[in-house]
C-alpha positions in Angstrom: 13.2 -8.1 -5.1 16.7 -7.4 -5.9 18.1 -4.5 -7.7 19.9 -6.6 -9.8 17.2 -9.0 -10.5 15.1 -5.3 -11.7 18.4 -5.4 -13.7 18.1 -8.2 -15.4 14.9 -8.2 -15.8 14.4 -4.8 -17.6 17.2 -6.4 -19.6 15.2 -9.5 -20.9 12.3 -6.9 -21.9 14.3 -4.5 -24.2 15.6 -7.3 -26.1 11.8 -8.8 -26.7 11.2 -5.8 -27.4 13.9 -5.7 -30.3 12.7 -9.2 -31.3 9.0 -7.9 -32.0 7.9 -6.7 -34.9 9.2 -3.6 -37.9 8.4 -0.8 -36.6 6.0 1.4 -37.6 6.7 3.5 -41.3 7.3 6.7 -38.5 7.4 7.5 -36.4 8.2 10.5 -33.6 8.6 10.2 -29.0 9.3 13.3 -27.7 11.7 15.4 -30.8 13.3 12.0 -31.9 13.1 11.1 -35.4 12.8 7.2 -36.0 12.3 6.8 -39.7 12.7 2.6 -41.9 15.8 2.2 -44.7 13.3 2.7 -47.1 12.1 6.1 -46.5 13.4 9.6 -47.6 11.8 13.1 -46.7 10.2 15.3 -49.2 12.7 17.7 -48.8 16.4 14.7 -49.5 13.7 12.9 -52.4 13.1 16.9 -54.0 17.4 17.4 -54.2 17.9 13.6 -55.6 14.8 15.1 -57.9 17.1 17.8 -58.3 14.5 20.0 -58.4 13.2 22.7 -55.4 10.2 21.9 -52.5 8.2 24.9 -53.5 5.2 24.7 -51.3 4.2 22.6 -48.2 1.4 21.7 -45.6 0.9 19.6 -43.0 -0.9 16.5 -45.4 1.1 18.0 -48.4 4.3 19.5 -50.8 4.8 20.6 -53.9 8.3 20.4 -55.8 9.1 21.9 -59.4 12.1 21.9 -61.2 10.7 24.5 -64.3 9.6 22.2 -66.5 7.8 19.9 -64.4 5.5 19.6 -60.7 5.5 17.0 -58.2 2.7 17.9 -55.6 2.3 14.2 -52.6 -0.4 14.2 -50.3 0.1 12.5 -46.9 -2.1 9.4 -45.3 -1.3 5.8 -45.5 -2.0 4.8 -48.8 -0.4 7.8 -49.6 -1.1 10.2 -53.5 1.3 11.5 -55.9 0.8 13.5 -58.5 3.1 14.6 -61.7 2.4 17.4 -63.6 -1.4 16.8 -62.2 -2.1 12.9 -63.1 -3.1 11.3 -60.6 -0.1 8.5 -60.9 -1.3 5.3 -59.9 1.5 3.6 -58.9 3.6 5.0 -56.1 2.4 2.8 -53.2 2.7 3.7 -49.9 2.3 5.8 -46.5 3.1 9.0 -46.8 3.5 10.7 -43.7 4.5 13.3 -41.6 7.0 13.6 -38.8 8.9 16.0 -36.9 7.3 19.0 -39.1 9.0 16.8 -42.6 6.8 14.7 -44.8 8.4 11.1 -45.2 8.0 9.2 -48.5 9.1 5.6 -49.6 11.7 5.7 -52.0 10.0 4.1 -54.4 8.9 7.3 -55.2 11.8 8.7 -57.1 12.1 6.3 -59.9 7.9 6.6 -60.2 8.6 10.3 -60.8 11.5 10.2 -63.1 9.8 7.9 -65.3 6.3 10.5 -64.9 8.7 13.5 -66.1 8.7 15.8 -69.2 12.2 15.8 -70.7 14.4 19.4 -71.1 13.0 20.3 -75.0 16.3 20.1 -77.6 17.7 23.6 -77.7 16.7 26.2 -79.7 18.2 27.4 -82.3 18.2 31.1 -81.8 16.5 33.8 -84.6 16.5 36.9 -85.5 14.2 39.0 -83.5 12.1 41.1 -86.2 12.9 44.6 -86.9 9.9 46.4 -85.7 6.7 44.5 -84.1 3.5 45.0 -85.6 1.0 46.5 -84.1 -1.9 45.1 -82.5 -5.2 44.9 -82.9 -6.3 44.8 -79.7 -4.4 47.7 -78.8 -6.2 49.8 -76.2 -9.2 47.2 -76.3 -10.4 47.5 -72.0 -10.8 44.0 -69.8 -11.6 44.1 -66.6 -10.5 40.4 -64.4 -11.9 40.5 -60.8 -10.1 37.4 -58.7 -13.3 36.0 -57.1 -12.9 36.5 -52.7 -10.4 37.6 -50.8 -8.9 39.1 -48.7 -10.9 38.4 -44.7 -13.1 35.8 -47.4 -11.1 32.5 -48.5 -14.1 31.1 -50.6 -13.7 28.1 -50.6 -11.2 25.8 -49.2 -10.2 22.6 -51.0 -9.8 19.0 -49.7 -6.0 19.6 -49.6 -6.5 22.8 -47.3 -6.0 25.3 -51.0 -8.2 28.7 -50.7 -10.5 30.3 -53.3 -8.8 33.4 -53.0 -4.9 31.7 -53.2 -6.2 29.8 -56.8 -8.5 32.5 -58.2 -5.9 34.7 -57.9 -2.5 33.7 -60.1 -5.1 32.4 -62.7 -6.4 35.5 -62.8 -2.6 37.0 -63.6 -2.1 34.8 -65.9 -5.2 35.6 -67.7 -4.7 39.3 -67.8 -0.3 39.1 -68.4 -2.0 37.5 -71.3 -3.6 39.4 -72.2 -1.5 42.1 -71.8 1.1 41.0 -73.7 -1.6 41.4 -76.2 -1.7 44.8 -75.7 -5.2 44.7 -74.3 -5.2 47.3 -71.9 -6.2 44.5 -69.1 -7.7 44.8 -65.0 -7.6 43.7 -61.9 -9.8 44.0 -59.5 -7.8 43.1 -56.8 -3.9 42.2 -57.6 -3.1 40.9 -53.7 -4.8 39.5 -50.9 -7.6 41.9 -50.0 -11.4 42.0 -50.0 -13.3 44.4 -52.5 -17.8 44.4 -52.2 -18.9 42.8 -55.3 -21.2 45.7 -56.0 -17.1 47.5 -56.1 -16.1 44.7 -58.7 -18.8 46.0 -60.9 -18.1 49.1 -60.4 -14.6 48.9 -61.3 -15.6 47.6 -64.9 -18.5 50.3 -65.3 -15.8 53.1 -64.7 -13.1 52.2 -66.7 -15.9 51.6 -69.6 -14.9 47.8 -70.2 -15.7 46.3 -72.5 -16.1 43.1 -71.1 -15.8 42.0 -67.3 -14.7 38.4 -66.3 -14.2 37.2 -62.7 -12.9 33.8 -61.8 -14.0 31.4 -59.4 -13.4 27.9 -57.9 -16.7 26.0 -57.3 -17.5 23.2 -54.3 -20.4 20.9 -53.3 -21.1 18.7 -51.1 -21.3 15.5 -53.8 -17.1 14.7 -53.8 -17.2 13.5 -57.3 -18.6 17.2 -58.3 -15.8 18.2 -61.4 -15.8 20.4 -64.5 -15.6 23.6 -65.3 -18.7 26.5 -65.5 -19.3 29.6 -67.7 -22.4 31.5 -65.4 -23.9 34.5 -67.7 -26.9 36.2 -66.5 -30.4 35.1 -66.4 -31.5 37.0 -70.1 -28.3 37.1 -71.3 -26.8 38.7 -74.3 -25.9 38.6 -77.8 -21.5 39.9 -76.4 -22.2 38.4 -73.2 -22.9 34.3 -75.0 -20.4 34.5 -77.5 -18.0 35.3 -74.5 -19.2 32.8 -72.7 -19.5 30.2 -75.5 -15.5 30.8 -77.0 -14.5 30.5 -72.5 -16.2 27.1 -72.5 -15.4 26.2 -75.4 -11.1 26.5 -75.5 -11.6 26.0 -72.1 -13.1 22.4 -72.9 -9.9 22.2 -76.2 -7.6 22.4 -73.9 -8.7 18.7 -71.9 -10.2 20.2 -68.6 -14.1 18.0 -68.2 -16.7 21.0 -68.5 -20.4 21.7 -67.4 -21.1 23.3 -69.8 -22.6 27.5 -69.2 -25.6 28.1 -66.9 -27.6 31.1 -66.4 -28.0 32.6 -62.8 -28.1 36.3 -61.6 -24.7 36.8 -59.0 -24.6 40.3 -58.6 -20.7 40.6 -60.4 -22.6 39.6 -63.5 -25.6 42.1 -63.3 -24.7 44.9 -61.9 -21.5 45.4 -65.2 -23.2 47.9 -67.9 -20.9 45.6 -70.1 -21.0 42.1 -71.1 -20.2 40.2 -68.5 -19.1 36.3 -68.5 -17.8 34.4 -64.1 -16.1 30.7 -64.9 -16.0 28.4 -61.7 -12.2 26.9 -62.7 -13.4 23.1 -61.2 -14.1 22.0 -58.2 -12.0 22.2 -54.7 -14.3 19.9 -53.7 -13.0 17.1 -55.7 -9.7 15.8 -54.1 -8.5 14.8 -58.0 -9.1 17.8 -59.2 -7.6 19.8 -56.4 -4.3 18.3 -56.6 -4.9 20.1 -60.1 -5.6 22.8 -59.1 -2.1 23.2 -56.8 -0.2 23.2 -59.5 0.9 25.8 -61.4 1.3 24.0 -65.1 -2.1 23.4 -64.9 -3.4 26.9 -63.6 -1.1 27.8 -66.5 -3.4 25.1 -68.7 -6.0 27.1 -67.5 -4.9 31.0 -67.9 -3.8 30.7 -71.3 -7.5 29.0 -72.4 -9.4 31.9 -70.7 -6.6 34.4 -72.6 -6.8 33.1 -75.7 -11.0 33.4 -75.4 -10.8 36.6 -74.3 -8.9 37.7 -77.4 -11.3 35.5 -79.8 -14.0 37.4 -78.5 -12.5 40.6 -78.9 -11.4 40.1 -82.7 -15.0 38.8 -83.4 -16.8 40.9 -86.2 
């Protein structure tokens, strides 16, 4: 074969490829990013929606605008959650290329239709001359975010670590109690490891009136879902009252319930005060893990727990 013949053969091969099947939705080849016109990066999507990319991993990305949370998971079919709700209308491959996720452009109108609109402007009202003292001032409660440091706890099907999820919820619960005047303390406020016995000892040293440990569950059965509230076996009436208040308000906020159960966890039996352990939900369940990734849903859980603790402290 002469060199001219070889060149013409190569050009013919290129032409044959160009007339073949359409390229895949996203393709990576030695750093060169090739996308079809009907896809856009999640950063471009966020810009169009006036949202911000707040977190991104190889399998998921979160967008926020102060009122709404959008979580998108990669995969051949994709998976979209808006404000914690799975949006089945969003279809199409979500793929990763050159460190970014790319979604079909059809996701944009779907997200716009599902977002919560901004609230109407508030009419300013005069502030009271002096805030009335709260009946909960000085009441001591210890909030215990489970795991931490070298102990990540469970890892969700989407890559979330339990220690990070429960730390944020515990901080929100603590903030809610502090706002009511409660003398609320956390066993840890950052990503550090604390022995189980020390967690109970912190509550005992502070002479707490209530100890609440916060966790997230996992199971081999991926269909398992719902929160669970634990007390120690043969619990006292105060522990039962706190557990029942938390379970009732979590369920009233729309969270699936597995009810109250008994187990002699060390953090429950090591405290001298009433003690409760809350499993927020199952990180092993895809839908529940996706909701736990949404800041608005974590606040919903925290508000219910804080309200229940305040109710418990004000009981006769």
